[in-house]
C-alpha positions as CSV (number, residue, x, y, z in Angstrom):
1,M,-116.3,15.6,-7.5
2,A,-114.8,19.1,-7.7
3,T,-112.5,20.0,-4.8
4,I,-113.1,23.6,-3.8
5,I,-110.3,25.2,-1.7
6,P,-110.9,28.5,0.0
7,F,-107.8,30.7,-0.4
8,K,-106.3,34.0,0.8
9,G,-107.0,36.2,-2.2
10,V,-104.8,39.0,-3.3
11,L,-106.8,42.2,-4.0
12,Y,-105.9,45.8,-4.9
13,N,-105.7,48.3,-2.1
14,P,-108.1,51.2,-3.0
15,D,-106.2,53.5,-0.6
16,M,-103.2,53.1,-2.9
17,V,-104.6,52.8,-6.4
18,G,-107.9,54.8,-6.1
19,E,-110.8,53.4,-8.2
20,V,-110.6,49.6,-8.7
21,R,-112.1,50.0,-12.2
22,E,-108.9,51.7,-13.3
23,V,-106.6,48.8,-12.5
24,V,-108.6,45.7,-13.7
25,A,-108.8,44.5,-17.3
26,P,-110.7,42.1,-19.6
27,P,-109.2,38.6,-20.1
28,Y,-105.9,38.7,-22.0
29,D,-107.4,36.7,-25.0
30,V,-109.9,39.5,-25.9
31,I,-107.3,42.3,-25.7
32,D,-105.9,43.6,-28.9
33,G,-102.8,45.7,-29.3
34,E,-104.7,49.0,-29.1
35,L,-106.4,48.1,-25.8
36,Q,-103.2,46.7,-24.4
37,R,-101.5,50.0,-24.9
38,A,-104.5,51.9,-23.5
39,L,-104.6,49.9,-20.3
40,H,-100.8,50.4,-19.8
41,A,-101.4,54.1,-20.1
42,R,-104.5,54.2,-17.9
43,H,-102.8,53.5,-14.6
44,P,-99.3,52.5,-13.5
45,N,-100.6,49.6,-11.5
46,N,-103.1,48.3,-14.0
47,V,-103.1,44.4,-14.0
48,I,-102.3,44.4,-17.7
49,R,-98.6,44.9,-16.6
50,L,-98.8,41.6,-14.9
51,E,-101.1,39.7,-17.3
52,L,-100.1,41.0,-20.7
53,G,-97.0,43.2,-20.5
54,L,-95.6,45.1,-23.5
55,D,-92.6,43.7,-25.3
56,H,-89.4,45.9,-25.5
57,S,-87.0,46.0,-28.4
58,D,-84.1,45.0,-26.1
59,D,-85.9,42.0,-24.5
60,G,-83.9,38.8,-24.0
61,P,-84.0,35.6,-22.0
62,T,-83.4,37.3,-18.7
63,R,-85.3,40.5,-19.3
64,N,-88.7,40.4,-20.9
65,R,-92.4,41.0,-20.2
66,Y,-92.6,37.9,-18.0
67,T,-89.7,38.9,-15.7
68,R,-91.1,42.5,-15.6
69,A,-94.4,41.1,-14.5
70,A,-92.8,39.1,-11.7
71,A,-90.8,42.1,-10.5
72,S,-94.0,44.3,-10.6
73,L,-95.9,41.7,-8.6
74,R,-93.2,41.6,-5.9
75,D,-92.9,45.3,-5.7
76,W,-96.7,45.9,-5.5
77,L,-97.1,43.3,-2.7
78,A,-94.2,44.9,-0.8
79,A,-95.6,48.4,-1.2
80,G,-99.1,47.4,-0.2
81,I,-100.6,48.2,-3.6
82,L,-101.7,44.6,-3.6
83,R,-102.8,43.0,-0.3
84,R,-103.3,39.3,0.7
85,D,-106.3,38.6,2.8
86,A,-105.6,37.3,6.3
87,K,-108.2,34.5,6.2
88,P,-109.0,31.9,3.6
89,A,-112.2,32.8,1.7
90,I,-114.6,32.1,-1.1
91,Y,-115.5,35.2,-2.9
92,L,-119.2,35.8,-3.9
93,H,-119.3,37.7,-7.2
94,T,-122.1,39.2,-9.2
95,V,-122.2,41.1,-12.5
96,E,-125.2,43.1,-13.5
97,F,-125.1,43.6,-17.3
98,R,-127.0,44.1,-20.6
99,V,-126.3,42.2,-23.8
100,S,-127.4,45.2,-25.9
101,P,-128.6,48.8,-25.2
102,G,-132.3,49.0,-24.3
103,E,-132.4,45.3,-23.2
104,A,-133.5,44.4,-19.7
105,S,-130.5,43.9,-17.3
106,R,-129.4,40.5,-16.3
107,V,-127.3,39.3,-13.3
108,L,-124.7,36.6,-13.4
109,K,-123.8,35.1,-10.0
110,G,-120.9,33.0,-9.1
111,F,-118.1,32.5,-6.7
112,L,-114.3,32.7,-6.9
113,A,-112.2,30.0,-5.3
114,T,-109.3,27.8,-6.1
115,V,-110.1,24.4,-7.4
116,A,-108.0,21.2,-7.3
117,L,-106.6,20.4,-10.7
118,E,-107.9,17.2,-12.3
119,E,-106.7,15.6,-15.5
120,F,-109.4,15.5,-18.2
121,G,-111.1,12.2,-18.5
122,T,-111.5,11.7,-14.7
123,G,-115.2,12.7,-14.8
124,R,-114.6,15.7,-12.6
125,I,-113.7,18.5,-14.9
126,F,-114.7,18.7,-18.5
127,P,-113.4,20.8,-21.4
128,H,-115.3,21.6,-24.5
129,E,-112.8,23.5,-26.7
130,G,-109.5,22.7,-28.3
131,T,-106.3,24.7,-27.5
132,R,-103.3,26.1,-29.4
133,A,-99.7,25.4,-28.5
134,A,-98.5,29.0,-28.9
135,A,-101.1,30.4,-26.4
136,K,-100.2,27.7,-23.8
137,A,-96.5,28.4,-24.2
138,D,-97.1,32.1,-23.5
139,R,-99.2,31.4,-20.4
140,M,-96.6,28.8,-19.1
141,K,-93.9,31.5,-19.2
142,L,-96.0,33.8,-17.2
143,L,-97.0,31.2,-14.7
144,E,-93.4,30.1,-14.2
145,S,-92.2,33.6,-13.7
146,C,-95.0,34.9,-11.4
147,R,-96.4,31.8,-9.7
148,A,-99.9,33.3,-9.7
149,N,-103.3,33.3,-11.4
150,F,-104.3,36.8,-12.3
151,S,-107.6,35.9,-14.0
152,P,-110.0,33.1,-13.2
153,I,-111.0,30.2,-15.4
154,F,-114.8,30.4,-16.0
155,S,-116.5,27.1,-15.1
156,L,-120.1,25.9,-14.8
157,F,-121.8,23.4,-12.4
158,S,-125.3,22.1,-12.0
159,N,-127.1,23.4,-8.9
160,P,-130.9,23.2,-9.6
161,D,-132.0,24.1,-6.1
162,G,-129.5,27.1,-5.9
163,R,-128.2,26.0,-2.6
164,V,-124.6,26.8,-3.1
165,L,-125.1,30.4,-4.0
166,Q,-127.8,30.8,-1.3
167,L,-125.3,29.6,1.3
168,L,-122.9,32.3,0.2
169,E,-125.5,35.1,-0.1
170,K,-126.9,34.4,3.3
171,S,-123.5,34.8,4.9
172,V,-122.8,38.3,3.6
173,D,-124.3,41.7,3.9
174,T,-125.5,42.0,0.3
175,E,-126.1,45.7,0.6
176,H,-122.5,46.4,1.4
177,P,-120.1,44.6,-1.0
178,R,-116.4,44.8,-0.5
179,V,-116.0,45.9,-4.1
180,D,-118.6,47.7,-6.1
181,F,-118.0,49.6,-9.4
182,L,-119.2,50.1,-12.9
183,D,-116.6,48.7,-15.4
184,D,-115.8,50.1,-18.9
185,A,-118.9,48.5,-20.4
186,G,-121.2,49.9,-17.7
187,F,-121.6,46.6,-16.0
188,R,-121.9,46.6,-12.2
189,Q,-119.2,44.4,-10.6
190,R,-119.7,43.4,-7.0
191,L,-117.6,41.2,-4.7
192,W,-118.0,39.9,-1.1
193,A,-115.5,37.7,0.9
194,V,-117.0,34.8,2.7
195,T,-114.7,33.6,5.6
196,D,-117.1,31.8,7.9
197,R,-115.5,28.3,8.2
198,A,-118.8,26.5,8.6
199,I,-120.2,28.1,5.4
200,L,-117.0,27.4,3.6
201,G,-117.2,23.7,4.7
202,E,-120.8,23.4,3.5
203,V,-120.0,24.9,0.1
204,A,-117.0,22.6,-0.4
205,H,-119.1,19.6,0.7
206,A,-121.9,20.5,-1.7
207,M,-119.5,20.9,-4.6
208,E,-117.8,17.5,-3.9
209,R,-120.5,15.7,-5.9
210,T,-120.6,18.2,-8.7
211,P,-118.5,18.0,-11.9
212,L,-117.3,21.3,-13.5
213,F,-117.5,22.2,-17.2
214,I,-115.0,24.8,-18.4
215,A,-116.8,27.6,-20.2
216,D,-113.8,29.8,-20.8
217,G,-110.1,29.5,-20.1
218,H,-109.0,26.2,-21.6
219,H,-105.5,27.4,-22.4
220,R,-105.0,28.5,-18.8
221,Y,-106.3,25.3,-17.4
222,E,-104.1,23.1,-19.6
223,T,-101.2,25.3,-18.7
224,A,-101.9,24.9,-15.0
225,L,-101.9,21.1,-15.5
226,A,-98.6,21.2,-17.3
227,Y,-97.1,23.4,-14.6
228,R,-98.3,21.1,-11.9
229,S,-96.6,18.2,-13.7
230,S,-93.3,20.0,-14.1
231,Q,-93.3,21.1,-10.4
232,R,-94.1,17.6,-9.2
233,Q,-91.2,16.2,-11.3
234,Q,-88.8,18.8,-9.8
235,G,-90.2,18.2,-6.2
236,G,-90.6,14.5,-6.1
237,G,-94.3,14.0,-6.9
238,P,-97.5,15.1,-5.2
239,A,-97.7,16.3,-1.6
240,P,-98.1,13.4,0.9
241,S,-101.1,15.3,2.4
242,G,-103.0,18.5,1.5
243,F,-102.3,20.6,-1.5
244,R,-99.3,22.6,-2.7
245,P,-100.1,25.9,-4.4
246,F,-99.6,24.6,-7.9
247,D,-102.1,21.8,-7.3
248,A,-105.0,24.2,-7.7
249,V,-106.1,27.0,-10.0
250,L,-108.3,30.1,-9.7
251,M,-111.9,29.7,-11.0
252,L,-115.1,31.6,-11.2
253,C,-117.9,29.0,-10.8
254,S,-121.4,29.8,-11.9
255,S,-124.5,27.7,-12.0
256,L,-125.8,26.2,-15.2
257,E,-129.3,27.1,-14.0
258,D,-128.4,30.8,-13.4
259,P,-130.8,32.9,-15.5
260,G,-128.0,35.4,-16.1
261,L,-125.8,32.7,-17.8
262,T,-125.5,34.0,-21.4
263,V,-123.9,32.5,-24.6
264,L,-123.5,34.8,-27.6
265,P,-123.1,33.5,-31.2
266,T,-119.8,34.1,-33.0
267,H,-120.6,35.2,-36.6
268,R,-118.2,34.6,-39.5
269,V,-117.2,37.4,-41.9
270,L,-115.4,36.3,-45.1
271,R,-112.9,38.5,-46.9
272,T,-112.2,36.0,-49.6
273,P,-114.2,36.0,-52.9
274,V,-117.3,33.9,-52.9
275,P,-119.5,32.6,-55.8
276,A,-122.2,34.9,-57.3
277,V,-125.7,34.8,-55.8
278,G,-127.1,32.4,-58.3
279,G,-124.2,30.0,-57.9
280,I,-124.6,30.1,-54.1
281,K,-128.2,29.2,-54.3
282,D,-127.3,26.2,-56.5
283,L,-124.7,25.1,-54.0
284,L,-126.9,25.4,-51.0
285,R,-130.5,24.5,-52.0
286,E,-130.1,20.8,-51.7
287,A,-129.5,21.1,-47.9
288,F,-131.3,24.3,-47.2
289,E,-134.6,26.0,-47.7
290,I,-133.7,29.6,-48.9
291,E,-135.8,32.6,-48.1
292,E,-134.9,36.1,-49.2
293,I,-135.7,39.3,-47.4
294,P,-135.2,42.3,-49.8
295,V,-133.2,45.2,-48.6
296,Q,-134.7,48.6,-49.6
297,D,-132.7,51.8,-49.3
298,D,-135.4,53.7,-47.6
299,A,-136.2,50.9,-45.1
300,E,-132.8,49.1,-44.6
301,A,-133.1,49.2,-40.8
302,E,-136.5,47.6,-40.9
303,S,-135.3,44.9,-43.3
304,R,-132.3,44.2,-41.1
305,R,-134.5,44.0,-38.0
306,R,-136.9,41.6,-39.7
307,F,-134.0,39.5,-41.0
308,L,-132.4,39.1,-37.5
309,E,-135.7,38.4,-35.8
310,T,-136.7,35.8,-38.3
311,L,-133.3,34.1,-38.0
312,R,-133.8,33.9,-34.2
313,V,-137.3,32.4,-34.6
314,R,-136.2,29.9,-37.3
315,G,-133.4,28.8,-35.0
316,Q,-135.8,27.7,-32.3
317,A,-137.0,24.9,-34.5
318,G,-133.7,23.8,-35.9
319,P,-130.4,24.9,-37.5
320,A,-130.8,28.2,-39.4
321,F,-128.3,30.7,-40.7
322,G,-128.2,34.2,-42.1
323,L,-126.2,35.1,-45.2
324,A,-125.4,38.6,-46.5
325,L,-123.4,39.1,-49.7
326,R,-121.6,42.2,-50.9
327,G,-123.6,43.9,-53.6
328,C,-126.7,41.8,-53.0
329,R,-129.9,43.7,-52.2
330,A,-131.4,40.9,-50.1
331,Y,-130.6,39.0,-47.0
332,M,-130.9,35.2,-47.2
333,L,-132.2,32.9,-44.5
334,L,-130.9,29.3,-44.7
335,T,-133.0,26.8,-42.9
336,L,-131.8,23.2,-42.8
337,R,-134.2,20.9,-44.6
338,P,-136.0,18.4,-42.3
339,A,-134.5,15.5,-44.3
340,R,-131.0,16.6,-43.2
341,R,-131.8,16.9,-39.5
342,D,-131.5,13.2,-38.6
343,A,-129.6,13.4,-35.4
344,T,-129.5,9.7,-34.6
345,S,-126.4,8.9,-36.7
346,V,-124.2,11.9,-35.8
347,S,-122.3,12.9,-32.7
348,A,-123.1,15.8,-30.3
349,R,-120.4,17.8,-32.0
350,E,-121.7,17.3,-35.5
351,R,-125.2,18.3,-34.5
352,L,-124.0,21.8,-33.5
353,D,-125.1,24.7,-35.7
354,V,-121.5,25.8,-36.0
355,A,-120.4,22.4,-37.2
356,I,-123.3,22.3,-39.8
357,L,-122.4,25.8,-40.9
358,H,-118.8,24.8,-41.6
359,K,-119.7,21.5,-43.3
360,L,-122.6,22.6,-45.4
361,V,-122.2,26.3,-46.0
362,L,-118.7,27.6,-45.4
363,S,-117.0,24.8,-47.3
364,K,-119.3,25.5,-50.3
365,L,-118.6,29.3,-50.3
366,S,-114.9,28.9,-49.6
367,P,-113.6,25.4,-50.5
368,A,-110.1,26.3,-49.4
369,E,-109.8,26.9,-45.6
370,P,-109.6,30.6,-45.1
371,G,-106.3,31.8,-43.7
372,D,-105.5,34.2,-40.9
373,G,-107.1,37.5,-41.6
374,E,-109.4,36.1,-44.3
375,I,-112.2,35.3,-41.9
376,L,-113.2,37.6,-39.1
377,Y,-115.2,36.7,-36.0
378,T,-117.7,39.0,-34.2
379,Q,-120.5,38.6,-31.6
380,D,-122.3,41.6,-33.1
381,A,-124.6,40.8,-36.0
382,N,-124.8,44.4,-37.0
383,D,-121.0,44.8,-37.2
384,A,-120.9,41.8,-39.5
385,L,-123.6,43.2,-41.8
386,D,-122.0,46.6,-41.8
387,L,-118.7,45.2,-43.0
388,V,-120.5,43.6,-46.0
389,G,-122.7,46.6,-46.6
390,R,-119.8,49.0,-47.0
391,G,-117.8,46.6,-49.1
392,A,-115.1,45.7,-46.5
393,A,-116.0,42.0,-46.7
394,E,-117.5,39.6,-49.2
395,A,-120.0,37.7,-47.0
396,A,-121.4,37.5,-43.5
397,L,-122.6,34.2,-42.0
398,L,-124.8,34.7,-39.0
399,L,-125.6,32.0,-36.4
400,N,-127.9,31.6,-33.4
401,P,-126.2,31.1,-30.0
402,T,-125.0,27.6,-29.0
403,K,-127.2,26.3,-26.2
404,V,-125.6,25.5,-22.9
405,S,-127.1,22.0,-23.1
406,E,-125.3,21.5,-26.4
407,V,-122.0,22.5,-24.8
408,L,-122.5,20.0,-22.0
409,A,-123.4,17.2,-24.4
410,V,-120.2,17.8,-26.4
411,A,-118.1,17.9,-23.2
412,Q,-119.7,14.8,-21.7
413,S,-119.1,12.9,-24.9
414,G,-115.4,13.6,-24.7
415,E,-115.4,15.7,-27.9
416,R,-114.2,19.3,-28.5
417,M,-116.2,22.0,-30.2
418,P,-115.2,23.7,-33.4
419,H,-113.1,26.8,-33.2
420,K,-115.1,29.9,-32.0
421,S,-118.2,28.0,-31.1
422,T,-119.1,29.7,-27.9
423,Y,-118.7,33.1,-26.3
424,F,-119.8,33.1,-22.7
425,Y,-120.8,36.6,-21.6
426,P,-119.8,38.6,-19.7
427,K,-116.2,37.6,-19.4
428,P,-114.7,37.5,-15.8
429,L,-112.4,40.4,-15.2
430,T,-108.7,40.0,-14.7
431,G,-107.3,41.4,-11.4
432,L,-110.5,41.5,-9.3
433,V,-109.2,38.7,-7.1
434,M,-105.8,37.1,-7.7
435,N,-104.3,33.8,-6.5
436,V,-100.7,34.4,-5.7
437,F,-99.0,31.2,-4.5
438,E,-97.8,31.3,-0.9
439,E,-94.4,29.6,-0.4
């Protein structure tokens, strides 16, 4: 059901740029202004200059960060800073990482390829999140200017027997990757190019029967669909045979059964005033069993550890949330009462912890929808608790991770998940392998 197309990837030339780690970057949507400037300063050929260039005071319609990106791409290709592979390939990719210090390492495996674009609703490619118009407009301007995918969309497929990745692994020398480095987070990034035509054909055939679920990159996917539509209108419709470059998009595809596949929770931190502790208990006790874990000055670290561990354990049995309030010397555990867990009358989306949190907790603490800057999002529970502890926020609402099975259920039902529901980890790097359209 997914059409996998080997492609001639464009990669950095280490002889020209030195260490590859100096020229790659995280995905654009997790880069703030400070990191954007730091990446520009790090290396003159860092991919940030293509993916997320800086604005200039004298920018205009014919000179701006999109036109500068296109000019840099042309110059780097001409100078050999970027090189296009001679043969079409699928790129085996692994990331060895840790979620937190001291934890055992995990390995996420996947492959990079171009994938034929499909409209949502065809049963081939499924989204699970909504998108914002402003972000898609930005990505469209970049795609129109550069005609390239600098970062992959992260997608998932079911492969219970592991055959697809096994085919790719058996066709390469796993001890000698083409790219091998530790990134800024200390994660080991490795890459191999698979060019054997028989293996490529087997992988493409195996994937034909497999739908894809977009984990990360919805804005870029919808932008690629819109760009394909505009190009077809200008060029007289789809190609009579084969694919034009704009008919496909770069993806990193990983197996749903991969033990390294990780979803982190996205905690909510409120800056707006909330009711007093007693009032909150009155508001929440109808739907939740409330348990308090006292915070003692001489044992705060132990109280926090017990709070987070109990939240994790409670979450295995059903929806459970953590609540910390500014000035309150206790953490609260909110466990949804059994009578409120009837899942037969609600949709897959409404059964999500994050949907329950917004409906039964956040709406009570902050009846008016928090505006920009009034609610912060973080994957680090300790960061959320620290903000409340030092008085920089009014409340922290902690969640357990959304399960991959829940993401699939929402996608297959045709629904979209609430904002900031999932954080697949680690994020694929930008600039490791690029898809630059051949004319």
